[in-house]
C-alpha positions as CSV (number, residue, x, y, z in Angstrom):
1,M,-13.1,-45.6,-4.3
2,S,-14.4,-46.2,-7.8
3,E,-16.7,-43.2,-8.2
4,R,-15.2,-39.9,-9.2
5,L,-15.2,-37.2,-6.6
6,L,-17.8,-34.5,-7.3
7,P,-17.5,-30.7,-7.2
8,D,-18.9,-30.4,-3.6
9,W,-15.9,-32.5,-2.4
10,G,-13.6,-30.2,-4.4
11,W,-15.1,-27.1,-2.9
12,R,-14.5,-28.4,0.6
13,C,-10.9,-28.9,-0.3
14,I,-10.7,-25.4,-1.5
15,L,-12.2,-24.0,1.6
16,Q,-9.6,-25.9,3.7
17,A,-6.9,-24.4,1.5
18,R,-8.3,-21.0,2.1
19,D,-7.5,-21.2,5.8
20,T,-4.0,-22.5,5.4
21,D,-1.0,-20.3,6.0
22,W,0.7,-20.7,2.6
23,A,3.6,-18.4,3.6
24,A,4.7,-21.1,6.0
25,S,3.7,-24.2,4.1
26,R,5.1,-25.5,0.8
27,A,2.6,-28.4,0.7
28,T,-0.3,-29.6,2.9
29,S,-2.2,-32.8,2.9
30,F,-5.9,-32.7,3.7
31,M,-8.3,-35.6,4.5
32,V,-11.7,-34.7,3.1
33,E,-14.4,-37.4,3.6
34,G,-11.7,-40.1,3.9
35,V,-9.8,-39.1,0.8
36,R,-6.4,-37.5,0.8
37,I,-5.5,-34.5,-1.4
38,D,-2.0,-32.9,-1.4
39,I,-2.0,-29.2,-2.3
40,H,1.2,-27.4,-2.9
41,A,1.8,-23.7,-2.6
42,G,1.1,-22.2,-5.9
43,G,-1.8,-24.4,-6.7
44,A,-0.5,-27.8,-7.9
45,W,-2.4,-30.7,-6.4
46,N,-2.7,-34.5,-6.5
47,C,-5.4,-36.8,-5.1
48,D,-5.5,-40.4,-4.0
49,A,-8.8,-41.0,-5.8
50,P,-10.1,-40.1,-9.2
51,V,-12.0,-36.8,-9.4
52,A,-14.7,-35.7,-11.9
53,D,-13.7,-33.4,-14.7
54,E,-15.7,-30.5,-13.3
55,T,-14.0,-31.0,-9.9
56,A,-10.6,-30.9,-11.5
57,R,-11.4,-27.7,-13.3
58,M,-12.6,-26.1,-10.1
59,L,-9.4,-27.1,-8.3
60,D,-7.3,-25.8,-11.3
61,L,-9.2,-22.5,-11.3
62,F,-9.1,-21.6,-7.7
63,L,-6.0,-23.1,-6.1
64,P,-3.4,-21.1,-7.9
65,W,-4.4,-18.0,-6.0
66,V,-6.0,-19.5,-2.9
67,A,-2.8,-21.5,-2.2
68,A,-0.5,-18.5,-2.9
69,P,1.5,-16.8,-0.1
70,G,1.0,-13.1,0.5
71,P,-2.0,-10.8,-0.1
72,L,-4.0,-10.8,-3.3
73,T,-6.6,-8.5,-4.9
74,I,-8.9,-10.0,-7.5
75,G,-11.5,-8.2,-9.6
76,Q,-14.7,-9.7,-11.1
77,L,-17.0,-8.5,-13.9
78,G,-19.8,-10.2,-15.7
79,Q,-20.6,-8.9,-19.2
80,S,-22.0,-9.5,-22.7
81,L,-19.9,-10.4,-25.7
82,D,-19.8,-6.7,-26.6
83,G,-18.5,-5.7,-23.2
84,R,-21.7,-4.4,-21.6
85,I,-22.5,-5.0,-17.9
86,A,-26.0,-3.4,-18.1
87,T,-28.4,-1.7,-20.4
88,E,-28.7,2.1,-20.7
89,S,-31.3,2.0,-18.0
90,G,-29.1,-0.1,-15.7
91,A,-30.9,-3.5,-16.1
92,S,-28.4,-6.3,-15.5
93,H,-30.4,-9.2,-14.1
94,Y,-29.2,-11.4,-15.5
95,I,-26.6,-11.1,-18.2
96,N,-24.7,-14.1,-16.9
97,G,-26.2,-17.5,-15.9
98,L,-26.7,-19.2,-12.6
99,E,-23.3,-20.9,-12.8
100,A,-21.6,-17.5,-13.1
101,R,-23.5,-16.2,-10.1
102,T,-22.5,-19.3,-8.1
103,H,-18.9,-18.6,-9.2
104,L,-19.2,-15.1,-7.8
105,H,-20.4,-16.4,-4.5
106,R,-17.4,-18.8,-4.4
107,L,-15.2,-15.8,-4.9
108,R,-16.8,-14.0,-2.0
109,A,-16.4,-17.1,0.3
110,L,-12.7,-17.2,-0.5
111,V,-11.8,-13.6,0.2
112,D,-11.7,-11.6,3.4
113,A,-13.4,-8.5,2.0
114,V,-15.6,-7.6,-1.0
115,V,-15.5,-4.1,-2.3
116,V,-18.2,-2.2,-4.3
117,G,-18.7,1.4,-5.2
118,V,-21.6,3.5,-3.9
119,G,-23.2,3.5,-7.3
120,T,-23.7,-0.2,-7.1
121,V,-25.1,0.0,-3.6
122,N,-27.7,2.7,-4.6
123,A,-28.6,1.0,-7.9
124,D,-28.8,-2.7,-6.8
125,D,-29.0,-2.7,-3.0
126,P,-26.8,-5.9,-2.9
127,Q,-26.3,-8.2,0.1
128,L,-22.7,-9.2,-0.9
129,T,-23.1,-12.4,1.1
130,V,-22.5,-16.1,0.4
131,R,-25.8,-17.7,-0.4
132,H,-25.3,-20.1,-3.3
133,V,-22.4,-22.0,-1.7
134,S,-21.1,-22.9,1.7
135,G,-18.4,-20.7,3.3
136,P,-17.9,-17.6,5.4
137,N,-19.3,-14.1,4.5
138,P,-16.6,-11.5,3.7
139,V,-16.4,-8.1,5.2
140,R,-18.5,-5.8,2.9
141,V,-16.7,-2.6,1.9
142,V,-18.5,0.4,0.4
143,L,-16.5,3.1,-1.3
144,D,-18.5,6.3,-0.7
145,P,-16.2,9.3,-0.9
146,R,-19.0,11.9,-1.1
147,G,-21.4,10.3,1.4
148,R,-24.1,9.4,-1.2
149,A,-25.0,6.0,0.0
150,D,-28.6,5.2,0.9
151,P,-28.6,4.7,4.7
152,A,-31.4,2.1,4.3
153,A,-29.3,-0.2,2.1
154,K,-29.3,-3.8,3.2
155,L,-25.6,-4.0,3.9
156,F,-25.9,-1.1,6.4
157,T,-28.9,-2.5,8.2
158,D,-29.2,-6.3,7.9
159,G,-26.5,-7.3,10.4
160,V,-25.8,-10.5,8.4
161,A,-22.1,-9.7,7.9
162,R,-19.7,-6.9,8.9
163,T,-19.7,-3.8,6.7
164,L,-17.0,-1.2,6.4
165,H,-18.3,2.1,5.0
166,L,-15.4,4.2,3.6
167,V,-16.3,7.9,3.4
168,G,-14.2,11.1,2.8
169,Q,-12.3,12.3,5.9
170,T,-14.4,15.4,6.2
171,L,-17.5,13.3,6.4
172,A,-16.2,10.9,9.1
173,A,-17.1,13.1,12.0
174,P,-20.8,13.6,11.2
175,Y,-21.1,9.8,10.8
176,A,-19.6,9.3,14.2
177,A,-22.9,10.4,15.8
178,Q,-24.4,7.2,14.4
179,A,-21.8,5.0,16.1
180,K,-24.2,3.2,18.5
181,V,-26.5,2.3,15.6
182,A,-23.6,1.2,13.5
183,E,-22.3,-1.1,16.2
184,R,-25.7,-2.8,16.4
185,V,-25.7,-3.6,12.7
186,A,-21.9,-4.4,12.6
187,C,-21.2,-1.4,10.4
188,R,-18.1,0.7,10.9
189,R,-17.4,4.0,9.1
190,V,-13.9,5.2,8.4
191,G,-12.7,8.4,6.8
192,L,-10.1,8.2,4.0
193,A,-8.4,10.9,1.9
194,V,-10.2,11.9,-1.2
195,D,-9.1,13.6,-4.4
196,E,-11.1,14.7,-7.5
197,R,-11.5,11.1,-8.6
198,G,-12.4,9.7,-5.2
199,F,-10.3,7.3,-3.1
200,D,-6.8,6.3,-4.2
201,P,-7.2,2.5,-4.8
202,A,-3.8,1.9,-3.2
203,D,-5.0,3.6,0.0
204,V,-8.1,1.4,0.1
205,I,-6.0,-1.8,-0.3
206,A,-3.5,-0.6,2.4
207,L,-6.4,0.1,4.8
208,L,-7.9,-3.3,4.2
209,H,-4.5,-5.1,4.7
210,A,-4.1,-3.2,7.9
211,S,-7.5,-4.5,9.0
212,D,-6.3,-8.2,8.4
213,C,-8.1,-8.5,5.0
214,R,-5.4,-10.1,3.0
215,R,-7.5,-11.3,0.1
216,V,-9.8,-8.7,-1.5
217,L,-12.4,-9.0,-4.2
218,I,-13.2,-5.9,-6.2
219,E,-16.7,-6.8,-7.3
220,G,-18.1,-3.7,-9.0
221,G,-19.3,-1.9,-10.7
222,G,-17.4,-1.3,-13.8
223,V,-16.1,2.1,-12.8
224,T,-14.7,0.7,-9.6
225,V,-13.0,-2.3,-11.2
226,S,-11.6,-0.1,-13.9
227,R,-10.1,2.3,-11.4
228,F,-8.3,-0.5,-9.5
229,L,-7.0,-2.0,-12.7
230,E,-5.8,1.4,-14.0
231,A,-4.0,2.0,-10.6
232,G,-2.2,-1.4,-10.9
233,Q,-3.9,-2.8,-7.8
234,L,-5.4,-5.9,-9.3
235,D,-3.4,-9.2,-9.2
236,R,-6.1,-11.1,-11.1
237,L,-9.4,-10.4,-12.9
238,H,-12.2,-12.9,-13.5
239,L,-14.1,-11.8,-16.6
240,L,-17.3,-13.8,-17.2
241,V,-18.6,-13.3,-20.8
242,A,-22.1,-14.3,-21.7
243,P,-23.1,-15.3,-25.3
244,M,-25.2,-12.2,-25.6
245,L,-25.1,-9.0,-27.7
246,I,-26.7,-6.0,-26.0
247,G,-25.5,-3.4,-28.5
248,S,-25.6,-0.5,-26.2
249,G,-25.5,0.2,-22.5
250,R,-23.0,0.5,-19.7
251,P,-19.4,-0.7,-20.4
252,G,-17.5,-3.0,-18.2
253,L,-13.9,-1.9,-18.3
254,D,-13.2,1.7,-19.2
255,L,-9.4,2.5,-19.2
256,P,-7.4,5.5,-20.4
257,V,-7.0,5.9,-24.1
258,I,-3.9,4.4,-25.7
259,D,-2.4,5.2,-29.1
260,K,-0.5,1.9,-29.8
261,L,-1.5,-1.7,-29.2
262,D,2.0,-2.1,-27.7
263,D,0.5,-0.1,-24.7
264,A,-2.4,-2.6,-24.3
265,L,-2.5,-4.7,-21.2
266,R,-1.6,-8.3,-22.0
267,P,-2.2,-10.4,-18.9
268,E,-1.6,-14.1,-18.6
269,C,-4.9,-15.8,-19.5
270,R,-6.6,-19.1,-18.7
271,L,-10.0,-19.9,-20.1
272,F,-12.7,-22.0,-18.4
273,M,-16.3,-22.7,-19.1
274,C,-18.8,-21.6,-16.4
275,G,-22.1,-23.0,-17.6
276,G,-22.9,-21.2,-20.8
277,D,-20.5,-18.4,-20.0
278,S,-16.8,-18.1,-20.8
279,L,-14.6,-17.4,-17.7
280,Y,-11.3,-15.6,-18.4
281,D,-8.9,-15.9,-15.5
282,L,-6.5,-13.0,-16.1
283,R,-3.3,-12.6,-14.2
284,F,-1.6,-9.2,-14.1
285,R,1.2,-9.8,-11.6
């Protein structure tokens, strides 16, 4: 084959890797459109045919965690150069470009569950489905400790993908009266312990793992991603930075104050270009 293999081919390889049991496999060979690619646990790969540069970057970006044994939690934030994810009024469409939005949909297709806070649901009414790429829709998880979610939100009513609505334990019983409606739209509500800050991120991850959701995407908003990072529950974070200065507005990450730079988080970092945005692949553990 003289032509270089394009990103669509690489994406099909990654989807096959997604469904492989890497705890039991050190290396697996896939035949994709008549071309063999060998993928090793941990993300190393080699191919029988030349691949385009963009295809190689895609494989290098995704395979280190897709082809990793064990569960994984990855966060995602899109922001401006000055760390803003929205204006003061909440406008965020669109800080990042189409390629960054496509990347987000790829993340959704590669995980078992995507998690957002109730503020994101009420402000943006997201679908949290895979539309820009091929692949399965994840379970959509809404963190709603005080029961503030708009019941008419798409992910509670569209039936396109399963939704898990996490509410405080004291609110679980009133919601149980809606069980028949919930079953029709593939929405399940579960009570979880709440403290003054909401759910413990570790409890959320434990519940999802117990529900066979091994790979989890913490998508937003900034408060939710920050809480999971602060709690030490993120293995990786994909930070997409647009060449834009907003100057004010809502911050992305908001972590506890530190006094010394020695206390700053210093994750392993790989840098990729995603259209006009810079993609920082940060590994915390």
